[in-house]
Legacy VTK file of the C-alpha trace (Angstrom):
# vtk DataFile Version 3.0
C-alpha trace
ASCII
DATASET POLYDATA
POINTS 329 float
16.298 0.998 -15.375
18.685 0.629 -12.777
18.633 2.465 -9.390
21.153 2.297 -6.663
20.252 1.738 -2.999
23.134 3.685 -1.645
24.071 6.310 -4.493
26.286 8.381 -2.785
29.064 5.984 -2.418
29.762 5.932 -6.344
31.895 8.869 -5.437
34.051 6.043 -4.583
34.584 5.313 -8.241
37.348 8.618 -7.889
38.945 6.769 -6.852
40.143 5.247 -10.031
41.674 8.678 -10.857
44.675 8.657 -8.571
45.114 5.172 -9.102
45.727 6.047 -12.848
47.777 8.663 -12.031
50.080 6.865 -9.781
50.466 4.342 -12.524
51.171 6.523 -15.015
54.328 7.817 -12.997
55.373 4.880 -11.968
55.611 3.775 -15.838
57.663 6.647 -16.675
59.987 6.351 -13.905
60.847 2.650 -14.302
64.414 2.549 -16.195
65.332 -1.201 -16.501
68.995 -1.268 -16.863
71.186 -4.094 -18.452
74.786 -3.352 -19.067
76.137 -4.668 -22.469
79.104 -3.255 -24.825
76.292 -1.840 -27.298
73.064 -1.629 -28.041
73.638 -2.087 -31.636
72.698 -5.328 -32.511
69.034 -4.303 -30.989
68.232 -1.684 -33.146
66.024 -3.180 -35.220
64.405 -5.461 -33.331
60.237 -4.520 -33.158
58.623 -4.111 -29.803
56.283 -6.744 -28.856
52.473 -6.596 -28.746
53.184 -7.913 -25.485
54.135 -4.904 -24.167
51.107 -3.081 -25.059
48.954 -5.763 -23.393
50.822 -4.942 -20.212
48.518 -1.780 -19.589
45.896 -4.094 -20.364
46.251 -5.837 -16.165
46.506 -2.664 -14.529
43.276 -1.957 -17.085
41.592 -5.259 -15.617
42.291 -4.113 -11.940
40.766 -0.790 -12.575
37.264 -2.297 -14.025
37.423 -4.864 -10.990
37.216 -2.768 -8.505
34.652 -0.362 -10.101
32.599 -3.393 -10.789
32.914 -3.795 -6.549
32.460 -0.572 -5.662
28.983 -0.661 -7.376
28.270 -4.004 -5.853
28.560 -2.224 -2.623
25.899 0.628 -3.738
23.585 -1.711 -4.374
22.029 -2.123 -7.916
18.438 -2.374 -7.419
15.586 -2.563 -10.404
14.017 0.636 -10.054
10.524 0.933 -8.579
7.433 1.468 -11.310
3.920 2.770 -11.176
1.939 1.354 -13.761
-1.557 3.246 -14.665
-4.587 0.505 -16.198
-7.820 0.822 -16.574
-10.078 -1.280 -14.398
-13.578 -1.295 -13.183
-14.704 0.268 -10.053
-16.200 2.784 -7.946
-15.730 4.702 -4.595
-17.710 3.249 -1.437
-17.805 4.325 2.113
-18.904 2.060 4.645
-20.467 4.390 7.169
-20.922 2.219 10.623
-22.816 2.663 13.793
-21.017 1.625 16.899
-23.901 2.620 19.548
-23.853 0.670 22.657
-27.228 -0.846 20.999
-24.850 -2.441 18.528
-23.700 -4.789 21.595
-27.222 -6.430 21.504
-26.748 -10.205 21.105
-29.580 -11.128 18.226
-26.549 -11.862 16.331
-23.680 -13.544 16.602
-21.514 -12.488 18.963
-23.188 -9.420 18.898
-24.455 -6.718 15.981
-21.013 -4.900 16.063
-18.928 -7.961 15.608
-20.939 -9.361 12.609
-20.863 -5.754 11.112
-17.231 -5.879 11.145
-16.666 -9.692 9.566
-18.925 -8.595 6.745
-17.530 -5.295 6.221
-14.090 -7.264 6.440
-14.788 -9.560 3.756
-16.829 -7.172 1.130
-13.367 -4.609 1.535
-11.455 -7.695 0.526
-13.243 -8.405 -2.340
-13.486 -5.662 -3.856
-10.048 -4.963 -5.164
-10.501 -2.287 -7.680
-12.510 0.097 -5.264
-11.785 3.146 -3.478
-13.271 2.775 -0.482
-12.846 4.552 3.245
-14.811 4.005 6.778
-16.694 6.437 8.822
-17.705 5.320 12.543
-20.555 7.143 14.230
-22.348 7.006 17.416
-23.362 10.029 19.292
-21.085 11.275 17.066
-18.968 10.572 13.641
-15.519 10.406 12.886
-13.666 9.533 9.999
-11.471 6.121 10.401
-10.002 5.500 7.312
-10.366 8.275 4.449
-10.510 7.049 0.739
-7.981 4.308 0.466
-7.090 0.892 -1.832
-5.143 0.345 0.653
-6.948 -2.663 2.389
-4.689 -3.927 4.662
-5.301 -0.245 6.462
-9.294 -0.664 6.339
-9.511 -4.144 7.090
-7.072 -3.504 10.000
-8.857 -0.971 11.242
-12.322 -2.276 10.601
-10.676 -5.433 13.274
-10.131 -2.887 15.715
-13.290 -0.970 16.245
-15.034 -0.756 19.393
-17.923 0.299 21.334
-16.949 3.262 22.924
-14.795 5.000 20.759
-16.817 7.461 20.479
-19.680 9.608 22.679
-22.394 7.338 22.896
-25.708 7.585 21.015
-26.987 7.786 17.184
-26.303 10.627 14.853
-26.984 8.956 11.299
-27.021 12.239 10.025
-23.825 13.146 11.408
-22.613 9.875 10.133
-23.985 10.281 6.741
-22.627 13.847 6.232
-19.080 12.774 6.851
-18.997 9.864 4.826
-20.519 12.421 2.543
-17.812 14.245 2.653
-15.360 12.200 2.327
-16.168 10.431 -0.870
-18.068 13.687 -3.124
-14.154 14.217 -4.640
-13.463 10.708 -5.449
-13.000 10.398 -8.984
-15.091 7.206 -9.913
-18.377 8.056 -11.341
-19.894 5.444 -9.103
-20.194 6.748 -5.712
-21.720 4.698 -2.747
-21.868 5.027 0.981
-23.539 2.009 3.256
-24.934 3.365 6.339
-25.569 0.625 8.864
-27.038 1.090 11.936
-29.253 -0.403 14.652
-31.091 2.826 16.183
-33.197 5.807 15.640
-31.531 8.834 14.606
-31.482 11.127 18.509
-28.434 13.114 18.475
-25.923 15.102 16.107
-25.931 18.329 13.792
-27.181 17.261 10.844
-30.935 16.126 10.158
-30.693 12.689 8.068
-33.090 14.081 5.578
-30.620 17.197 4.810
-27.635 14.907 4.481
-30.210 12.414 2.089
-30.666 15.568 -0.237
-26.970 16.886 0.011
-25.756 13.347 -1.392
-28.645 13.453 -3.774
-27.063 16.746 -5.478
-24.217 14.738 -5.330
-24.613 12.156 -7.106
-23.926 9.736 -3.591
-26.096 7.196 -3.622
-26.501 5.684 0.202
-27.408 1.829 0.895
-29.221 1.780 4.269
-28.644 -1.284 6.165
-31.432 -1.535 9.382
-29.667 -4.140 12.136
-31.667 -6.154 14.656
-34.083 -8.998 14.340
-37.942 -9.020 14.523
-39.099 -8.655 18.366
-36.937 -8.483 21.115
-33.152 -9.067 21.680
-31.204 -8.905 24.038
-29.388 -5.564 25.172
-26.967 -4.909 26.876
-27.333 -2.746 30.674
-25.313 -1.958 33.511
-27.048 -3.129 36.608
-26.012 -1.219 40.096
-22.637 -2.654 40.986
-21.468 -1.533 37.565
-21.414 -5.232 36.124
-23.209 -5.744 32.516
-26.274 -7.989 31.591
-28.673 -8.386 28.667
-32.103 -7.628 28.976
-34.836 -8.815 26.604
-35.914 -5.426 24.944
-37.996 -4.602 21.881
-36.162 -3.461 18.469
-36.135 -0.482 17.930
-35.424 0.909 13.982
-35.945 4.399 12.210
-36.802 1.849 9.150
-38.828 5.016 8.135
-35.846 7.376 8.079
-33.537 4.842 6.050
-35.983 3.893 3.809
-36.496 8.041 3.025
-32.511 8.120 2.819
-32.318 5.177 0.593
-35.126 6.501 -2.007
-33.994 10.046 -1.892
-30.763 8.899 -3.035
-31.628 5.964 -5.438
-30.219 3.588 -3.235
-32.156 0.890 -1.618
-33.074 0.327 1.991
-32.559 -3.356 3.511
-33.537 -5.197 7.262
-30.417 -7.832 8.248
-32.287 -10.016 10.739
-29.198 -12.476 11.765
-25.760 -12.659 10.256
-26.616 -15.007 7.443
-29.061 -12.202 6.340
-26.339 -9.641 6.979
-24.014 -11.489 4.560
-26.466 -11.801 1.792
-27.090 -8.051 1.703
-23.612 -7.567 1.540
-23.629 -9.610 -1.424
-26.478 -8.223 -2.937
-24.828 -4.462 -2.658
-21.480 -6.114 -3.943
-23.361 -6.053 -7.335
-23.232 -2.024 -7.260
-22.699 0.065 -11.072
-19.302 0.015 -11.694
-16.927 2.099 -13.989
-13.417 2.802 -15.373
-11.232 4.277 -13.483
-7.510 4.751 -13.360
-5.614 2.525 -11.229
-1.708 2.460 -10.573
0.233 -0.634 -9.621
3.289 -0.293 -8.057
5.828 -3.031 -8.287
8.841 -3.945 -6.283
12.376 -3.415 -6.271
15.008 -6.232 -6.235
18.319 -6.359 -5.721
20.267 -6.666 -9.038
24.260 -6.919 -7.724
24.823 -10.345 -8.853
25.907 -9.272 -12.596
28.422 -7.013 -11.388
29.821 -9.185 -8.588
30.325 -11.910 -11.303
32.293 -9.573 -13.171
34.105 -8.325 -10.704
35.471 -11.274 -9.865
35.805 -12.696 -13.735
37.914 -9.431 -14.615
39.987 -10.347 -11.204
40.262 -14.392 -12.516
41.591 -12.752 -16.082
44.166 -10.806 -14.517
45.746 -13.619 -12.640
46.089 -15.693 -15.115
47.029 -13.273 -18.019
49.986 -11.768 -15.642
50.955 -15.310 -14.708
51.227 -16.741 -18.756
50.922 -15.680 -21.972
51.899 -11.767 -19.802
54.558 -12.941 -17.410
57.189 -10.418 -17.071
61.111 -11.512 -15.378
61.767 -10.397 -12.629
LINES 1 330
329 0 1 2 3 4 5 6 7 8 9 10 11 12 13 14 15 16 17 18 19 20 21 22 23 24 25 26 27 28 29 30 31 32 33 34 35 36 37 38 39 40 41 42 43 44 45 46 47 48 49 50 51 52 53 54 55 56 57 58 59 60 61 62 63 64 65 66 67 68 69 70 71 72 73 74 75 76 77 78 79 80 81 82 83 84 85 86 87 88 89 90 91 92 93 94 95 96 97 98 99 100 101 102 103 104 105 106 107 108 109 110 111 112 113 114 115 116 117 118 119 120 121 122 123 124 125 126 127 128 129 130 131 132 133 134 135 136 137 138 139 140 141 142 143 144 145 146 147 148 149 150 151 152 153 154 155 156 157 158 159 160 161 162 163 164 165 166 167 168 169 170 171 172 173 174 175 176 177 178 179 180 181 182 183 184 185 186 187 188 189 190 191 192 193 194 195 196 197 198 199 200 201 202 203 204 205 206 207 208 209 210 211 212 213 214 215 216 217 218 219 220 221 222 223 224 225 226 227 228 229 230 231 232 233 234 235 236 237 238 239 240 241 242 243 244 245 246 247 248 249 250 251 252 253 254 255 256 257 258 259 260 261 262 263 264 265 266 267 268 269 270 271 272 273 274 275 276 277 278 279 280 281 282 283 284 285 286 287 288 289 290 291 292 293 294 295 296 297 298 299 300 301 302 303 304 305 306 307 308 309 310 311 312 313 314 315 316 317 318 319 320 321 322 323 324 325 326 327 328
């Protein structure tokens, strides 16, 4: 179907009405005269068909004006939505952005490694409804559930440590993710929770959040980030400068395993960049379910046929006026 970028300009078509009225008035008041002694010799002469065709010249001009007005109004092919059935699932990524995520046992650090892998994961799941929650000492919904991949990947790339109060509120992060995903339409709902520490703050206990997820049928895949042994953690010296000090890597694996087990998910331990990528590749094989996906088709201008029609009508009028329908004077 056709729509117009500037439909109000179609009101200009009303100008055709006074033009028609002017033409009728002009025709009725035109009285050509020829002085002769008698008109009796012309009494039996029939009116030529060309006399009627002369009105066609005016009609061609009106149609050309109408086509030009339509061109100005910018006719376009209509935007349309198409609903199709596809395989998909609802997924929320809950990402720890506490200061310990700047540890450099990953390249360049844990946070950047997690962001890179998460971005690739998001880009590879086109049919899924996805969102992002960040947490540290508190939790925050970065991007609610959406199919807009550019918005999601752009937000992931903009995440920085310091956006939230420092700490590790695993329970709050999980609870916020549950709140965002619980109303999703897909039968399969999953949360990917990535952290490098232990729950040390927040209002919701991780076990409580896990039980809520279980009741709502939401699987939680937990990822503990950090190599075994020690890792260079950032610390501020006396002068406020950041220096890296090797410290033991402490991840509450028992809690993360309990969350995964309670909800029917799995626990993974990421000890390096490659292992983290492999974990996301494995999670990428999550069960899927059929869901409705609405696809949007873009708008295209469609004025060329009208412009060509206007040009053709003008040319036809000029040719006819100066050839078969030529008048004297």
